[in-house]
C-alpha beads as a LAMMPS data file, in Angstrom:
LAMMPS data file: protein, C-alpha beads

154 atoms
153 bonds

1 atom types
1 bond types

-500.0 500.0 xlo xhi
-500.0 500.0 ylo yhi
-500.0 500.0 zlo zhi

Masses

1 110.0

Atoms # bond

1 1 1 364.008 -183.655 -234.802
2 1 1 365.707 -186.568 -236.436
3 1 1 364.843 -187.967 -239.832
4 1 1 363.497 -191.171 -238.246
5 1 1 361.207 -189.231 -235.923
6 1 1 359.900 -187.124 -238.816
7 1 1 359.267 -190.277 -240.858
8 1 1 357.364 -191.865 -237.926
9 1 1 355.291 -188.702 -237.511
10 1 1 354.457 -188.648 -241.246
11 1 1 353.450 -192.322 -241.113
12 1 1 351.160 -191.684 -238.144
13 1 1 349.559 -188.692 -239.884
14 1 1 349.070 -190.752 -243.044
15 1 1 347.405 -193.570 -241.088
16 1 1 345.170 -191.086 -239.262
17 1 1 344.067 -189.618 -242.604
18 1 1 343.337 -193.108 -243.976
19 1 1 341.291 -193.915 -240.885
20 1 1 339.341 -190.644 -241.269
21 1 1 338.649 -191.421 -244.944
22 1 1 337.434 -194.922 -244.065
23 1 1 335.208 -193.545 -241.313
24 1 1 333.729 -190.947 -243.698
25 1 1 333.032 -193.626 -246.327
26 1 1 331.375 -195.813 -243.714
27 1 1 329.312 -192.878 -242.459
28 1 1 328.218 -192.060 -246.024
29 1 1 327.112 -195.680 -246.569
30 1 1 325.190 -195.675 -243.292
31 1 1 323.451 -192.419 -244.205
32 1 1 322.430 -193.808 -247.617
33 1 1 321.052 -196.960 -245.989
34 1 1 319.134 -194.938 -243.407
35 1 1 317.673 -192.725 -246.134
36 1 1 316.527 -195.826 -248.020
37 1 1 314.955 -197.299 -244.883
38 1 1 313.264 -193.976 -244.115
39 1 1 311.742 -193.881 -247.597
40 1 1 310.110 -197.288 -247.050
41 1 1 309.009 -196.493 -243.504
42 1 1 307.321 -193.305 -244.727
43 1 1 305.583 -195.180 -247.519
44 1 1 304.290 -197.834 -245.128
45 1 1 303.374 -195.198 -242.548
46 1 1 301.453 -193.149 -245.103
47 1 1 299.357 -196.153 -246.084
48 1 1 298.633 -197.000 -242.458
49 1 1 297.734 -193.355 -241.725
50 1 1 295.378 -193.289 -244.710
51 1 1 293.714 -196.521 -243.583
52 1 1 293.356 -195.195 -240.033
53 1 1 291.897 -191.884 -241.204
54 1 1 289.473 -193.615 -243.578
55 1 1 288.363 -195.963 -240.806
56 1 1 287.828 -193.225 -238.237
57 1 1 286.396 -190.473 -240.450
58 1 1 283.470 -192.178 -242.139
59 1 1 280.817 -189.472 -242.038
60 1 1 280.854 -185.984 -243.481
61 1 1 280.478 -184.581 -239.965
62 1 1 283.563 -186.452 -238.766
63 1 1 285.584 -185.249 -241.763
64 1 1 284.464 -181.658 -241.270
65 1 1 285.186 -181.681 -237.535
66 1 1 288.624 -183.192 -238.173
67 1 1 289.437 -180.736 -240.943
68 1 1 288.468 -177.805 -238.695
69 1 1 290.526 -179.078 -235.747
70 1 1 293.205 -176.489 -236.284
71 1 1 293.059 -174.384 -233.147
72 1 1 289.370 -173.549 -233.087
73 1 1 287.358 -174.245 -229.962
74 1 1 284.978 -177.183 -229.885
75 1 1 282.064 -174.751 -229.765
76 1 1 283.307 -172.868 -232.847
77 1 1 283.719 -176.110 -234.755
78 1 1 280.315 -177.373 -233.619
79 1 1 278.671 -174.184 -234.828
80 1 1 280.515 -174.224 -238.161
81 1 1 279.799 -177.885 -238.863
82 1 1 276.280 -177.966 -237.453
83 1 1 276.774 -180.453 -234.648
84 1 1 277.023 -180.304 -230.877
85 1 1 279.954 -179.270 -228.707
86 1 1 279.772 -182.692 -227.000
87 1 1 280.082 -184.470 -230.342
88 1 1 283.222 -182.517 -231.192
89 1 1 284.852 -183.222 -227.832
90 1 1 283.919 -186.912 -228.035
91 1 1 285.503 -187.137 -231.488
92 1 1 288.637 -185.400 -230.218
93 1 1 289.033 -187.805 -227.305
94 1 1 288.587 -190.819 -229.573
95 1 1 290.972 -189.481 -232.215
96 1 1 293.609 -188.616 -229.603
97 1 1 293.691 -192.299 -228.591
98 1 1 294.479 -193.168 -232.223
99 1 1 297.040 -190.394 -232.583
100 1 1 295.396 -188.473 -235.412
101 1 1 294.994 -185.312 -233.293
102 1 1 297.270 -183.834 -230.670
103 1 1 296.328 -181.968 -227.560
104 1 1 297.113 -178.271 -227.377
105 1 1 296.661 -176.139 -224.307
106 1 1 294.849 -172.897 -224.917
107 1 1 293.321 -170.173 -222.855
108 1 1 289.981 -171.430 -221.674
109 1 1 290.715 -175.156 -221.991
110 1 1 292.171 -177.865 -224.140
111 1 1 291.875 -177.975 -227.881
112 1 1 293.003 -180.556 -230.348
113 1 1 294.946 -180.088 -233.549
114 1 1 294.772 -182.413 -236.524
115 1 1 298.013 -184.219 -237.302
116 1 1 297.309 -184.866 -240.997
117 1 1 295.853 -182.984 -243.926
118 1 1 293.094 -185.154 -245.377
119 1 1 293.835 -183.875 -248.876
120 1 1 297.359 -185.345 -248.607
121 1 1 295.729 -188.779 -248.525
122 1 1 293.142 -188.163 -251.219
123 1 1 290.324 -187.998 -248.671
124 1 1 287.714 -185.569 -249.885
125 1 1 286.297 -183.144 -247.361
126 1 1 282.790 -181.904 -248.077
127 1 1 282.118 -178.223 -247.832
128 1 1 280.082 -177.077 -244.885
129 1 1 277.374 -175.762 -247.199
130 1 1 277.083 -179.105 -249.032
131 1 1 276.680 -180.872 -245.672
132 1 1 273.899 -178.469 -244.734
133 1 1 272.228 -179.053 -248.116
134 1 1 272.476 -182.825 -247.654
135 1 1 270.941 -182.580 -244.174
136 1 1 268.108 -180.431 -245.525
137 1 1 267.479 -182.934 -248.326
138 1 1 267.524 -185.842 -245.867
139 1 1 265.148 -183.942 -243.593
140 1 1 262.749 -183.279 -246.499
141 1 1 262.889 -186.904 -247.620
142 1 1 262.258 -188.088 -244.056
143 1 1 259.289 -185.724 -243.705
144 1 1 257.935 -186.836 -247.065
145 1 1 258.207 -190.496 -246.045
146 1 1 256.399 -189.765 -242.767
147 1 1 253.618 -187.942 -244.656
148 1 1 253.230 -190.841 -247.075
149 1 1 253.096 -193.312 -244.189
150 1 1 250.515 -191.181 -242.371
151 1 1 248.121 -191.014 -245.343
152 1 1 245.399 -193.642 -245.275
153 1 1 245.637 -196.231 -248.020
154 1 1 242.723 -196.476 -250.446

Bonds

1 1 1 2
2 1 2 3
3 1 3 4
4 1 4 5
5 1 5 6
6 1 6 7
7 1 7 8
8 1 8 9
9 1 9 10
10 1 10 11
11 1 11 12
12 1 12 13
13 1 13 14
14 1 14 15
15 1 15 16
16 1 16 17
17 1 17 18
18 1 18 19
19 1 19 20
20 1 20 21
21 1 21 22
22 1 22 23
23 1 23 24
24 1 24 25
25 1 25 26
26 1 26 27
27 1 27 28
28 1 28 29
29 1 29 30
30 1 30 31
31 1 31 32
32 1 32 33
33 1 33 34
34 1 34 35
35 1 35 36
36 1 36 37
37 1 37 38
38 1 38 39
39 1 39 40
40 1 40 41
41 1 41 42
42 1 42 43
43 1 43 44
44 1 44 45
45 1 45 46
46 1 46 47
47 1 47 48
48 1 48 49
49 1 49 50
50 1 50 51
51 1 51 52
52 1 52 53
53 1 53 54
54 1 54 55
55 1 55 56
56 1 56 57
57 1 57 58
58 1 58 59
59 1 59 60
60 1 60 61
61 1 61 62
62 1 62 63
63 1 63 64
64 1 64 65
65 1 65 66
66 1 66 67
67 1 67 68
68 1 68 69
69 1 69 70
70 1 70 71
71 1 71 72
72 1 72 73
73 1 73 74
74 1 74 75
75 1 75 76
76 1 76 77
77 1 77 78
78 1 78 79
79 1 79 80
80 1 80 81
81 1 81 82
82 1 82 83
83 1 83 84
84 1 84 85
85 1 85 86
86 1 86 87
87 1 87 88
88 1 88 89
89 1 89 90
90 1 90 91
91 1 91 92
92 1 92 93
93 1 93 94
94 1 94 95
95 1 95 96
96 1 96 97
97 1 97 98
98 1 98 99
99 1 99 100
100 1 100 101
101 1 101 102
102 1 102 103
103 1 103 104
104 1 104 105
105 1 105 106
106 1 106 107
107 1 107 108
108 1 108 109
109 1 109 110
110 1 110 111
111 1 111 112
112 1 112 113
113 1 113 114
114 1 114 115
115 1 115 116
116 1 116 117
117 1 117 118
118 1 118 119
119 1 119 120
120 1 120 121
121 1 121 122
122 1 122 123
123 1 123 124
124 1 124 125
125 1 125 126
126 1 126 127
127 1 127 128
128 1 128 129
129 1 129 130
130 1 130 131
131 1 131 132
132 1 132 133
133 1 133 134
134 1 134 135
135 1 135 136
136 1 136 137
137 1 137 138
138 1 138 139
139 1 139 140
140 1 140 141
141 1 141 142
142 1 142 143
143 1 143 144
144 1 144 145
145 1 145 146
146 1 146 147
147 1 147 148
148 1 148 149
149 1 149 150
150 1 150 151
151 1 151 152
152 1 152 153
153 1 153 154
C-alpha cells in the first residue's frame, strides 16, 4: 500500500467518524425533543382522561362497577356492588365506546377491564359498605316521606 493510498483511507475513516458523530448528536437532539413532546402529551392526555372519567362515572354505582372491572364477571360485580347484571354490562358497553375499559375474552364470555385507576386521577371511590349504608338511608328517608304524605292532615 502506498503512502497516498493510506492517507486517502485515513481521510475516509476520519470523515466516516465525523458523520457518525454528527448523526449521534442529531439523534440525541431528536430524542430530547420527543421526550419533551411526550411529557406535554401525557399531561394533556391525563387531564382529558380525568374529565372523561368524571363525566362518565357520576354515581357511586358507576364508580364501584368501574373500579371492580378488573377481570370479575358482570354477575360478580353486580352482586358485590348491589346492582343488576344488565346494568354492569350496559355500563361496560358504554365505557368501551369511550375507551375507558377494554374487552377481554374469558371462559364463559366477554369481560371488560378498566384502563385507568380512579385514584390516579383523584377520583374517590366509595366503599361497597358505604354505598349500601347510603341506599339504606335513602330507603328509610323515602319510606318516612311516604308515611308522612299518607297521614291525614289535621
